[in-house]
C-alpha positions in Angstrom: 36.1 -9.5 86.9 32.2 -9.4 86.9 30.1 -7.5 84.6 27.5 -5.4 86.2 24.2 -5.1 84.9 23.4 -1.7 83.7 19.5 -1.4 82.8 19.9 2.1 81.6 22.4 1.1 79.0 20.7 -1.8 77.6 17.5 0.2 77.4 19.3 2.8 75.4 20.9 0.2 73.0 17.4 -1.4 72.4 15.9 2.2 71.5 18.9 2.7 69.1 18.6 -0.8 67.5 14.8 0.1 67.1 15.3 3.5 65.7 17.8 2.1 63.2 15.1 -0.5 62.2 12.4 2.0 61.7 14.7 4.1 59.7 15.7 1.3 57.3 12.0 0.3 57.3 11.1 3.6 56.3 13.5 3.7 53.6 12.7 0.2 52.3 9.1 1.0 52.1 9.3 4.8 50.5 11.7 4.0 47.7 10.8 2.0 44.5 12.1 1.7 41.0 10.0 1.6 38.0 11.4 -0.2 34.9 11.9 1.3 31.4 9.1 -0.9 30.0 6.7 0.4 33.1 4.7 3.0 34.3 3.8 3.1 38.2 0.4 4.1 39.8 0.7 5.4 43.2 -2.2 5.2 45.6 -2.7 6.8 49.1 -4.8 4.6 51.5 -6.3 3.0 48.4 -7.2 6.3 46.4 -5.5 7.3 43.3 -2.6 9.7 43.7 -0.6 10.0 40.5 1.3 8.1 37.8 5.2 8.3 37.3 7.5 6.9 34.8 10.6 4.9 34.7 13.0 5.7 37.4 13.9 6.1 41.1 10.8 7.5 43.1 9.8 8.0 46.8 6.5 7.5 48.5 5.3 7.7 51.8 6.2 4.7 53.9 4.7 2.0 55.8 1.9 1.2 53.5 0.4 4.7 53.4 1.3 4.8 49.9 1.3 1.8 47.4 2.6 1.5 44.0 1.7 -0.7 41.1 3.9 -1.2 38.1 2.1 -1.5 34.9 3.7 -2.8 31.6 2.7 0.1 29.3 5.8 -0.2 27.0 5.3 -3.8 26.3 3.3 -5.2 23.1 1.2 -8.0 24.6 -0.4 -10.7 22.2 -3.4 -12.8 22.4 -3.8 -15.9 20.3 -7.2 -17.3 19.0 -7.5 -20.8 17.7 -4.3 -22.1 18.3 -1.6 -21.7 20.9 2.2 -21.3 20.4 4.2 -24.0 22.2 7.5 -22.6 23.5 9.9 -20.4 21.7 9.9 -22.7 18.7 7.3 -21.5 16.2 5.1 -24.6 16.8 1.5 -24.2 16.6 -0.6 -26.4 18.8 -4.3 -26.3 17.5 -5.7 -28.4 20.4 -9.3 -28.0 21.2 -9.8 -24.5 20.2 -12.6 -25.0 17.8 -14.8 -22.8 20.0 -12.7 -19.7 19.3 -12.1 -20.3 15.5 -15.4 -22.2 14.2 -17.5 -19.2 12.7 -20.3 -18.7 10.4 -20.0 -16.7 7.2 -22.4 -14.4 5.5 -23.3 -17.0 2.9 -24.0 -19.4 5.7 -20.9 -21.6 5.5 -18.6 -22.7 8.5 -15.0 -21.6 8.4 -12.2 -21.8 10.9 -10.3 -18.6 11.4 -7.2 -18.4 13.5 -5.9 -14.9 14.4 -3.4 -13.0 16.7 -4.1 -9.4 18.5 -1.4 -7.3 19.7 -2.2 -4.7 22.2 -0.4 -2.1 24.6 -1.6 -0.7 28.0 -2.1 3.0 27.3 -3.8 4.1 30.6 -2.4 2.2 33.7 -5.0 3.8 36.0 -8.0 2.5 34.0 -6.3 -0.9 33.7 -6.0 -1.0 37.4 -9.2 0.1 38.7 -12.0 0.1 36.0 -12.0 -3.7 35.4 -11.4 -6.4 37.9 -7.9 -8.0 37.8 -9.4 -11.5 36.9 -11.4 -10.4 34.1 -9.1 -7.9 32.2 -7.5 -10.3 29.8 -10.7 -12.4 29.1 -12.7 -9.2 28.5 -10.1 -8.3 25.6 -10.6 -12.0 24.4 -14.1 -11.7 24.4 -14.2 -8.3 22.6 -11.8 -9.5 20.0 -13.9 -12.7 19.2 -17.2 -10.7 19.0 -15.6 -8.4 16.5 -14.0 -11.0 14.4 -17.3 -13.2 14.4 -19.1 -10.1 13.3 -16.9 -9.2 10.5 -16.6 -12.8 9.0 -20.5 -13.1 9.4 -20.7 -10.0 7.0 -18.9 -11.6 4.3 -19.1 -14.7 2.0 -16.5 -17.4 2.7 -14.6 -16.9 -0.3 -14.2 -13.3 0.5 -12.9 -13.9 4.0 -10.4 -16.6 2.5 -9.4 -14.4 -0.4 -9.6 -10.7 -1.0 -11.2 -9.4 2.4 -8.5 -10.5 4.8 -6.9 -7.0 4.6 -10.3 -5.5 5.2 -11.2 -7.5 8.2 -7.9 -6.9 9.9 -8.0 -3.0 9.4 -11.8 -2.9 10.5 -11.3 -5.2 13.4 -8.5 -2.8 15.0 -10.7 0.0 14.7 -13.8 -1.7 16.2 -11.9 -3.4 18.8 -10.5 -0.1 20.1 -14.0 1.7 20.0 -15.4 -1.0 22.2 -12.2 -1.3 24.8 -12.4 2.5 25.0 -16.1 2.1 25.7 -15.4 -0.4 28.5 -12.4 1.9 29.8 -10.1 -0.9 30.0 -7.2 1.4 29.3 -5.7 -0.5 26.6 -5.4 -0.1 22.8 -5.1 -2.9 20.0 -2.1 -2.2 17.7 -2.8 -4.8 15.0 -4.8 -7.8 14.2 -3.4 -10.5 11.9 -5.3 -13.2 10.8 -3.4 -16.7 10.3 -5.0 -19.9 9.0 -8.5 -19.5 7.5 -9.7 -22.8 6.2 -13.4 -24.5 5.5 -14.2 -27.5 7.5 -12.5 -30.7 6.7 -15.4 -32.3 4.8 -15.3 -29.5 2.2 -11.9 -28.6 2.5 -10.5 -30.5 -1.0 -13.2 -28.4 -2.7 -12.2 -25.3 -1.4 -8.6 -25.9 -2.4 -9.7 -26.6 -6.0 -11.6 -23.2 -6.0 -8.5 -21.5 -4.4 -6.3 -22.8 -7.1 -8.9 -21.9 -9.7 -8.8 -18.3 -8.3 -5.1 -18.0 -8.2 -5.0 -19.1 -11.9 -7.8 -16.4 -12.6 -5.5 -13.9 -11.1 -2.3 -15.2 -12.8 -4.2 -14.7 -16.2 -5.5 -11.4 -15.4 -1.8 -10.2 -14.5 -0.6 -11.7 -17.8 -3.3 -9.9 -19.6 -2.3 -6.7 -18.1 1.4 -7.3 -18.8 0.5 -7.9 -22.4 -1.7 -4.9 -22.5 1.1 -2.6 -20.9 3.5 -3.8 -23.4 1.4 -3.4 -26.5 -0.7 -0.3 -25.9 2.6 2.0 -25.6 3.8 0.4 -28.8 0.6 1.1 -30.6 0.5 4.4 -29.3 3.9 5.4 -30.4 3.0 4.1 -33.9 0.2 6.1 -34.0 1.7 9.2 -32.9 4.5 8.3 -35.7 1.8 8.0 -38.4 0.2 11.2 -37.1 3.6 13.2 -37.3 4.1 11.7 -41.0 0.6 12.9 -41.8 1.0 16.3 -40.5 4.5 16.4 -42.3 2.8 15.6 -45.6 0.0 18.0 -45.2 2.5 20.8 -44.3 4.7 19.7 -47.4 1.6 19.8 -49.7 0.5 23.0 -48.4 3.7 24.7 -48.9 4.2 23.1 -52.5 0.5 24.7 -53.3 1.5 27.9 -51.9 4.5 28.0 -54.1 2.8 27.1 -57.1 0.3 29.5 -56.3 2.9 32.2 -56.1 4.4 31.2 -59.1 1.4 31.3 -61.2 0.4 34.8 -59.7 3.9 35.9 -60.8 3.6 34.6 -64.2 0.1 35.8 -64.6 1.1 39.5 -63.5 3.9 39.3 -66.4 1.1 37.7 -68.8 -0.8 40.8 -68.0 1.9 43.1 -69.1 2.7 41.6 -72.3 0.3 39.0 -73.3 1.5 38.0 -76.7 5.2 37.9 -75.4 4.5 35.8 -72.3 2.2 33.2 -74.5 5.0 32.7 -77.0 7.6 32.3 -74.0 5.5 30.0 -72.3 4.6 28.1 -75.7 8.4 27.7 -76.3 9.4 26.8 -72.6 6.7 24.2 -72.6 8.1 22.4 -75.8 11.6 22.8 -74.6 10.5 21.0 -71.3 9.0 18.1 -73.3 11.8 17.6 -75.4 14.8 18.2 -73.3 14.6 14.7 -71.9 14.6 13.2 -75.3 18.1 12.7 -77.1 18.5 12.8 -80.8 15.5 15.0 -81.5 15.1 17.5 -84.4 12.3 19.9 -84.8 11.8 20.6 -88.4 9.1 21.9 -90.8 7.0 19.1 -91.8 7.2 20.6 -95.4 10.7 20.2 -95.9 12.2 17.3 -97.4 15.8 16.0 -97.9 17.4 19.2 -96.6 20.0 16.9 -95.6 21.3 14.0 -97.7 22.3 11.8 -94.8 19.4 11.8 -93.3 15.7 10.3 -94.1 13.0 12.6 -92.5 10.4 10.3 -93.3 11.5 7.1 -91.6 14.2 8.3 -89.0 13.2 12.0 -87.8 10.6 12.6 -85.2 8.4 15.4 -86.3 
C-alpha cells in the first residue's frame, strides 16, 4: 500500500512543532531561579527595571528582559602581601612586596600583610557604576591607599604593637567612605592585619625591642596585680583602725559624761549638807585606799600597847 503525499497535513505538523518550540523557548527564557545567597537585577532592553530576591521569578522572554544574579549574601575576601594556597592554611608570600612594603610615620620601612572582608550591598550599583574588569581592582586600590595612609601616620613600634586595633577600626570606616563615594555598591565588613614585620636587615633588632616591650608589659601587669592585692588590705586595716579609734573616742566621751554626771550629783548633795558630805567623802576615800590592803589597822598614834600581843611601833601601820 502506497502512502500518498499530503502537503496540508505536513504543513500542519510543522506549524505544531514550531508552536511547541516557541512555547518551550518562551518558558525557558522567561523563568529563572535566584539562589538564597543572591539577588537578581532585571533589565529590559538594557535598562534597569528592578531587583528581586531569592526564589522562582518570571521575566519577558526572548532576551527582552535579562537577569544578572549577584552574590549579595556572600562575604568575599581579598588578601594583601600574601596569598592562601588551596584550602590548607598555607600562605605563600611570593612576590607581593609591592602590596605590603610601606613607609611609617618615623620614616621606617615595614612589611604589612592584611585581609579585608566585604559584601555587595547594592547589586544595581555593583553592575552598572563600575566596569566589570575593574571592580575588584578598585576595591584593592582603595584598601591599599587607606592602609598606607594609616601606617604612614604612625611610628613603626605603634604599628607593630598598640595601634593594630586602631588601624583596623579606622580602615573599615575610611574604606567604606571611599567606596560609597565611588558608588561601587559594596561595604567592607572587617579589616584584619596579619604579619607586621620590619625589613630583614633590622628584624633581629626589632624582635629584641618587642621582647623588651613584652617584658615591660608583664612587669606592669605584675605591679598592678600587687597593687590590687595590697591596697584593699591596707584600706581594710585603715578602716579597722578608724573604727577602733571611733570606739575609743565614744568610750572616753561616755566615761567623761558619766563622771560629770556623778560629780554633779555629789556636788548637789554637797550643797545641801556640806559638812556631812565632806565627812562622808573623807571616810569613803580612806576606805577605798585601805580596802585593798589586808591586815591593816587604823588606831590613834597616841595610844601605845593597848593590846599586849601587838607591837604598834614595829608591826602596825599608822
